[in-house]
LODO-272545 format. One record per residue (C-alpha): residue number from 0; z, x, y. Coordinates in steps of 0.2 Angstrom, whole numbers, plus 2048, in hexadecimal, padded with zeros to 3 digits. Layout:
BEGIN
{NUM; {Z; X; Y}}
...
END
This chain:
BEGIN
{0; {E32; B6E; 2C7}}
{1; {E38; B5F; 2D4}}
{2; {E31; B55; 2C9}}
{3; {E3A; B54; 2B8}}
{4; {E36; B48; 2AB}}
{5; {E47; B4D; 2A4}}
{6; {E51; B4C; 2B6}}
{7; {E59; B5D; 2AD}}
{8; {E67; B67; 2B6}}
{9; {E74; B59; 2B4}}
{10; {E7D; B5C; 2A6}}
{11; {E74; B57; 298}}
{12; {E79; B69; 290}}
{13; {E74; B75; 283}}
{14; {E6D; B72; 273}}
{15; {E76; B7B; 268}}
{16; {E76; B7C; 253}}
{17; {E7F; B71; 24C}}
{18; {E78; B63; 255}}
{19; {E6A; B6A; 24C}}
{20; {E6E; B6A; 23C}}
{21; {E76; B56; 23F}}
{22; {E65; B51; 242}}
{23; {E5B; B5B; 232}}
{24; {E6B; B58; 227}}
{25; {E67; B46; 227}}
{26; {E53; B49; 22C}}
{27; {E4D; B49; 219}}
{28; {E54; B38; 216}}
{29; {E47; B2E; 225}}
{30; {E38; B38; 21D}}
{31; {E2A; B35; 211}}
{32; {E28; B43; 200}}
{33; {E1D; B51; 20C}}
{34; {E1B; B4A; 21A}}
{35; {E19; B57; 22A}}
{36; {E26; B58; 234}}
{37; {E21; B5C; 247}}
{38; {E2E; B69; 253}}
{39; {E2D; B66; 265}}
{40; {E37; B72; 26F}}
{41; {E38; B68; 282}}
{42; {E43; B66; 291}}
{43; {E47; B6D; 29F}}
{44; {E43; B7D; 29C}}
{45; {E42; B81; 289}}
{46; {E42; B96; 28E}}
{47; {E55; B94; 292}}
{48; {E5B; B95; 284}}
{49; {E5F; BA3; 27D}}
{50; {E51; BAB; 26E}}
{51; {E5C; BAB; 261}}
{52; {E62; B99; 261}}
{53; {E4D; B96; 261}}
{54; {E4C; BA0; 253}}
{55; {E5D; B99; 24C}}
{56; {E56; B87; 24C}}
{57; {E47; B8C; 241}}
{58; {E4C; B90; 235}}
{59; {E57; B81; 232}}
{60; {E4A; B7C; 235}}
{61; {E40; B83; 225}}
{62; {E52; B84; 21B}}
{63; {E54; B70; 21D}}
{64; {E44; B69; 21F}}
{65; {E34; B77; 217}}
{66; {E3D; B7B; 20A}}
{67; {E3E; B67; 202}}
{68; {E2E; B68; 207}}
{69; {E28; B62; 218}}
{70; {E1F; B6E; 223}}
{71; {E24; B72; 232}}
{72; {E17; B76; 244}}
{73; {E1F; B79; 250}}
{74; {E1A; B78; 263}}
{75; {E24; B7B; 273}}
{76; {E21; B76; 286}}
{77; {E27; B7F; 294}}
{78; {E24; B86; 2A5}}
{79; {E1D; B99; 2A1}}
{80; {E25; BA0; 2AF}}
{81; {E31; BAB; 2A2}}
{82; {E2D; BB1; 291}}
{83; {E36; BBE; 28C}}
{84; {E2F; BCA; 27F}}
{85; {E3B; BC3; 274}}
{86; {E37; BB2; 276}}
{87; {E25; BB6; 273}}
{88; {E26; BC1; 262}}
{89; {E33; BB1; 25E}}
{90; {E23; BA3; 263}}
{91; {E18; BAC; 257}}
{92; {E24; BAF; 24B}}
{93; {E27; B9C; 246}}
{94; {E16; B9A; 24E}}
{95; {E17; B90; 259}}
{96; {E09; B87; 267}}
{97; {E12; B89; 27A}}
{98; {E0B; B7A; 285}}
{99; {E0D; B84; 295}}
{100; {E10; B77; 2A5}}
{101; {E05; B7D; 2B1}}
{102; {E00; B74; 2BD}}
{103; {DED; B76; 2C6}}
{104; {DE7; B86; 2D0}}
{105; {DF2; B8F; 2DB}}
{106; {DF3; B84; 2EC}}
{107; {DF7; B74; 2E2}}
{108; {E05; B7E; 2D3}}
{109; {E0E; B86; 2DF}}
{110; {E10; B75; 2EB}}
{111; {E1A; B70; 2DF}}
{112; {E20; B7E; 2D1}}
{113; {E29; B8C; 2DD}}
{114; {E37; B96; 2D9}}
{115; {E46; B95; 2DD}}
{116; {E47; B9D; 2ED}}
{117; {E34; B95; 2F2}}
{118; {E29; BA3; 2E7}}
{119; {E19; B9C; 2E2}}
{120; {E1B; B9C; 2CE}}
{121; {E09; B9D; 2CB}}
{122; {E04; BB0; 2C6}}
{123; {E13; BB3; 2BE}}
{124; {E0C; BA2; 2B1}}
{125; {DFE; BA6; 2B1}}
{126; {E01; BB6; 2A9}}
{127; {E0C; BB3; 29E}}
{128; {DFF; BA5; 29A}}
{129; {DF5; BB1; 297}}
{130; {E00; BBE; 28E}}
{131; {E03; BAF; 27F}}
{132; {DF1; BAD; 27B}}
{133; {DEF; BC0; 27B}}
{134; {DFE; BC3; 26B}}
{135; {DF1; BB4; 262}}
{136; {DFF; BA2; 268}}
{137; {DF4; B94; 267}}
{138; {DF8; B90; 27C}}
{139; {DF4; B80; 287}}
{140; {DF6; B7A; 296}}
{141; {DFE; B69; 29E}}
{142; {DFB; B64; 2AE}}
{143; {E01; B57; 2B8}}
{144; {DF5; B4E; 2C3}}
{145; {DFC; B47; 2D4}}
{146; {DF2; B42; 2E2}}
{147; {DF1; B56; 2E9}}
{148; {DE5; B58; 2D8}}
{149; {DDA; B45; 2DA}}
{150; {DD5; B4F; 2ED}}
{151; {DD2; B5D; 2E1}}
{152; {DC5; B59; 2D4}}
{153; {DBB; B67; 2D4}}
{154; {DC7; B76; 2D8}}
{155; {DD0; B6E; 2C8}}
{156; {DC1; B6C; 2BD}}
{157; {DC2; B7F; 2C1}}
{158; {DD0; B87; 2BD}}
{159; {DD1; B7D; 2AE}}
{160; {DC0; B84; 2AA}}
{161; {DC4; B96; 2AF}}
{162; {DD5; B96; 2A6}}
{163; {DCA; B8F; 294}}
{164; {DDB; B8A; 28B}}
{165; {DDE; B76; 285}}
{166; {DE3; B6B; 294}}
{167; {DEE; B5A; 297}}
{168; {DEC; B52; 2A6}}
{169; {DFB; B46; 2A4}}
{170; {E00; B3C; 2B3}}
{171; {E0F; B3F; 2BF}}
{172; {E1D; B2F; 2BD}}
{173; {E28; B2B; 2C5}}
{174; {E39; B2E; 2B8}}
{175; {E45; B3E; 2B7}}
{176; {E45; B44; 2C9}}
{177; {E36; B42; 2CA}}
{178; {E35; B34; 2D7}}
{179; {E22; B2E; 2DD}}
{180; {E16; B29; 2CF}}
{181; {E01; B2D; 2CF}}
{182; {DF8; B1A; 2D0}}
{183; {DF1; B18; 2C2}}
{184; {DDE; B15; 2C8}}
{185; {DE0; B24; 2D0}}
{186; {DE4; B30; 2BE}}
{187; {DD7; B25; 2B6}}
{188; {DCA; B2B; 2C8}}
{189; {DD1; B3D; 2C5}}
{190; {DCC; B3C; 2B3}}
{191; {DBB; B35; 2B7}}
{192; {DBA; B43; 2C0}}
{193; {DBE; B50; 2B9}}
{194; {DB6; B4A; 2AA}}
{195; {DA6; B49; 2B2}}
{196; {DA4; B5B; 2B7}}
{197; {DAA; B5F; 2A7}}
{198; {D9B; B5A; 2A1}}
{199; {D92; B60; 2AC}}
{200; {D97; B71; 2AB}}
{201; {D97; B72; 295}}
{202; {DAC; B75; 295}}
{203; {DAE; B7B; 284}}
{204; {DC2; B7A; 286}}
{205; {DCB; B67; 27F}}
{206; {DD0; B5F; 28E}}
{207; {DE0; B51; 28A}}
{208; {DDF; B40; 28C}}
{209; {DC9; B42; 28E}}
{210; {DC9; B46; 27A}}
{211; {DD1; B37; 272}}
{212; {DCC; B2D; 27E}}
{213; {DBD; B2F; 27C}}
{214; {DBD; B34; 269}}
{215; {DC5; B24; 267}}
{216; {DB8; B1B; 271}}
{217; {DA7; B24; 265}}
{218; {DB3; B21; 258}}
{219; {DBE; B17; 258}}
{220; {DCD; B23; 254}}
{221; {DDD; B1C; 257}}
{222; {DE6; B22; 267}}
{223; {DF1; B35; 266}}
{224; {DFA; B35; 276}}
{225; {E0D; B2F; 273}}
{226; {E0B; B24; 283}}
{227; {DFB; B19; 27B}}
{228; {DFC; B1A; 26B}}
{229; {E07; B09; 268}}
{230; {E15; B15; 25E}}
{231; {E23; B18; 26A}}
{232; {E32; B1A; 25F}}
{233; {E2C; B19; 24C}}
{234; {E26; B2D; 24B}}
{235; {E31; B37; 25B}}
{236; {E42; B39; 25B}}
{237; {E48; B43; 268}}
{238; {E58; B4C; 265}}
{239; {E63; B51; 275}}
{240; {E70; B5C; 279}}
{241; {E7D; B53; 273}}
{242; {E79; B4C; 267}}
{243; {E71; B3A; 26B}}
{244; {E62; B36; 263}}
{245; {E53; B2B; 26C}}
{246; {E41; B27; 26D}}
{247; {E3A; B37; 277}}
{248; {E41; B3E; 28B}}
{249; {E3A; B33; 299}}
{250; {E44; B25; 290}}
{251; {E54; B20; 293}}
{252; {E5A; B18; 280}}
{253; {E61; B1E; 277}}
{254; {E65; B1A; 264}}
{255; {E75; B21; 262}}
{256; {E7E; B35; 25C}}
{257; {E78; B3E; 24E}}
{258; {E8C; B45; 24D}}
{259; {E92; B34; 24C}}
{260; {E85; B28; 242}}
{261; {E7B; B2D; 232}}
{262; {E66; B2D; 238}}
{263; {E63; B1B; 22F}}
{264; {E71; B13; 23B}}
{265; {E67; B18; 24A}}
{266; {E57; B14; 242}}
{267; {E5D; B04; 23F}}
{268; {E64; B01; 24F}}
{269; {E5F; AF2; 257}}
{270; {E57; B00; 268}}
{271; {E4A; B06; 25C}}
{272; {E47; AF5; 254}}
{273; {E45; AEF; 263}}
{274; {E3B; AFC; 26C}}
{275; {E2F; AFA; 257}}
{276; {E2D; AE7; 25C}}
{277; {E23; AEB; 26F}}
{278; {E12; AEB; 268}}
{279; {E14; ADB; 25E}}
{280; {E1C; AD2; 26F}}
{281; {E0E; ADA; 277}}
{282; {DFF; AD2; 26B}}
{283; {DFF; AC2; 276}}
{284; {E00; ACB; 285}}
{285; {DF4; ADC; 280}}
{286; {DED; AD3; 26E}}
{287; {DDE; AD1; 275}}
{288; {DD9; ADE; 281}}
{289; {DC8; AE6; 281}}
{290; {DD4; AF9; 280}}
{291; {DE2; AF2; 277}}
{292; {DDD; B01; 269}}
{293; {DDE; B0E; 279}}
{294; {DEE; B05; 27E}}
{295; {DFA; AFC; 278}}
{296; {E04; AF9; 288}}
{297; {E05; B0E; 290}}
{298; {E15; B15; 28A}}
{299; {E25; B0A; 28E}}
{300; {E32; B16; 297}}
{301; {E23; B14; 2A4}}
{302; {E1E; B02; 2A4}}
{303; {E2A; AF7; 29C}}
{304; {E2A; AEB; 292}}
{305; {E19; AE7; 294}}
{306; {E0B; AED; 29F}}
{307; {E0A; AE8; 2B3}}
{308; {DF7; AE3; 2B6}}
{309; {DF4; AF0; 2C3}}
{310; {DF5; AFF; 2B1}}
{311; {DE9; AF3; 2A6}}
{312; {DDC; AEF; 2B3}}
{313; {DDC; B03; 2B5}}
{314; {DDA; B07; 2A3}}
{315; {DCF; AFC; 2A0}}
{316; {DC1; B01; 2B0}}
{317; {DC2; B12; 2A9}}
{318; {DC0; B0F; 297}}
{319; {DB2; B04; 29B}}
{320; {DAA; B0F; 2A4}}
{321; {DAD; B1E; 297}}
{322; {DA6; B11; 288}}
{323; {D97; B12; 296}}
{324; {D92; B1F; 2A5}}
{325; {D9E; B2B; 29B}}
{326; {D98; B2B; 28C}}
{327; {D88; B2D; 293}}
{328; {D8D; B3D; 29C}}
{329; {D96; B42; 28C}}
{330; {D82; B40; 282}}
{331; {D79; B4C; 28F}}
{332; {D86; B58; 290}}
{333; {D82; B5B; 27A}}
{334; {D70; B5B; 27F}}
{335; {D72; B69; 28C}}
{336; {D7D; B72; 27E}}
{337; {D6F; B70; 271}}
{338; {D63; B77; 27B}}
{339; {D6F; B85; 283}}
{340; {D72; B89; 26D}}
{341; {D60; B89; 26B}}
{342; {D59; B94; 27A}}
{343; {D67; B9F; 276}}
{344; {D60; B9E; 264}}
{345; {D50; BA1; 269}}
{346; {D55; BB2; 26F}}
{347; {D5E; BBB; 25F}}
{348; {D4D; BB3; 257}}
{349; {D44; BBC; 262}}
{350; {D50; BCA; 263}}
{351; {D52; BCE; 24F}}
{352; {D3D; BCC; 24E}}
{353; {D3C; BD9; 25C}}
{354; {D4A; BE5; 254}}
{355; {D41; BE4; 241}}
{356; {D2D; BE6; 24A}}
{357; {D34; BF8; 250}}
{358; {D3E; BFD; 240}}
{359; {D2E; BF7; 236}}
{360; {D27; C01; 243}}
{361; {D31; C12; 244}}
{362; {D2F; C12; 230}}
{363; {D1D; C12; 22F}}
{364; {D1C; C1F; 23B}}
END
């Protein structure tokens, strides 16, 4: 796609089993006893790899981590354009949760995600999504929000409701191939508008990042999204095809190379320690901010060392709205859902009583 955050196609190379095993041989030393490991296949496009290589890597994770008491959960982020039966079987065999990049209704998706020859990709992706879901895979969607989405919130909400799958709305960032970013205030306005529509219709699907934002407000839970949990550099390692290790694909930071250095050397290096220390450096700027717990300065790869004034103002305004009007909308949607369930229960009880009455009448005859 035209805004790939990893700027692929410029000689990054292809992951190999040898490179993965170099990391796996060293990874247990960085894990606590029994600590689980989440594996996310990302790209570029992972399904361009042979499914046999995917299987080899997954078996290596099982042999080198699961056998030592570290449970593995695997996810994959794909454009969903070409998920062959062989790939689908692999995903099922290893219980992989696929996230599919689908940018809203067809007129919005196809405006930026067309095939190389300029054809529509939407229907092909949706068909693959349905086949994966029908096969029993826990499919979710990732929609990158652009200005066009902000102007077409009702159509986007209807699209999400019709597909009925968990969906994540991420703002467009200026990184990789992407040269333009969605303004923060526009993104938070999109979240407000779509939250209001979902609340009115009582849509029974998980919408991110709204779900964790609301959970944070109502139950005091910390942000789970890496962009806002303040844990950058602590729990996520990215392995690049050449053996490079870094915090994530968005960042240009590299700790070093797993083929030439030990993992402990990489994790104790200046680059990683500086990233981990960002939270403390933000204390003076953000320490008393009302939304610090749900922000933590945002993604350092996007915001840099400190967030700008636009980011801070837009996020504070959004959470002020969510904690007042937004929470009220949520409460009203729960009440509507309660009434709907009560009406369904009343109909069911009445039908059961009528059935029992008819049976008694038949017995008397």
